[in-house]
Each structure stands twice: as structure tokens, then as C-alpha cells.
Steps between C-alpha positions, in 0.01 A plus 500: 500500500607851420412735788676802351297820522458695174415828674702816435665668205789385290819702471415592140160638599653712776768630260236599244303692764818681613585596141149638445519702825841631397372610159201677654727679747737602219209655313339670802809652664590753224137607474487556877821705489359720223177564690698579816728743317205675334324532835809647665550752219137612534544542876813707439318716245221554754754608764656740250155637414439569871838670525425712192168614644658585834784682324261707294305596811823589685623712209169685475487570873865589553577677173822301478610370157586157644349264753757321719412142588544575873225762481245262348489188716455481875258566780322829436631530144334432166535119510488335844701195390603339175523121477782414261501176301751307293802680640406841368724773637372856534784659693615832362206557267426862422202564276530792261185638337696588187597138427170352630666163549576282802730199493528209742799268503435137594753288687590314179602830339201543267338842495125560485394846379170678551408817313235724653 
């Protein structure tokens, strides 16, 4: 008598499943990265839009030709706090109404511009 159990999967079946999972992951990962990057760039553009609006208000109220970053963000200022994403760096930004452009540098060195 043969009392061997035939339950379970063979090595070939398990390998096929792993290959299929690997292929699906290889297809999904780049798409996820693209969506993530697009989302981060939109969040950065939104932050720059907020900065531009605050800068314009500061310039109108103060009569100054530029709006220093330190005068825009903080308790009691035009923007209470600004949540940065994706390593964007705003230090040293001065917004000039003549150029009507703000730039943010991300930690990877790429620059995102917003024109107001």
C-alpha cells in the first residue's frame, strides 16, 4: 500500500507563482514611483503658490520690492506653517515682483519653479 499524501504544491508550481508575482511587481513599481513623484511635485507647486500669495500680500502691505522668506512664515505672519515634502528646500528664498517666479530646490538637486 502507498500511504503517501498528495497534498501540497510542487516546486515547479511554486516557482511559476513566484515568477508571476515578480513580473507583476516589476510592472507596478515604476508606475507607483511615477505617481508618487507627480504627487510630490504638485504638493511643492501648492507650497510655492502659498508662498507667492503671501509674498504678494507682504509686498503690497510693506511697499518693499522683495519679500524675504523669514517675513512670510511663522506665528503671526502670513503663513502659520509650511509643510515641506520630498526634500524641498526654501531657505534663502526672496520673492521679487519683477521676476514673478519662485523656485524650490529638492534634496536630489532638481528645481521646481512656480510663476505667479
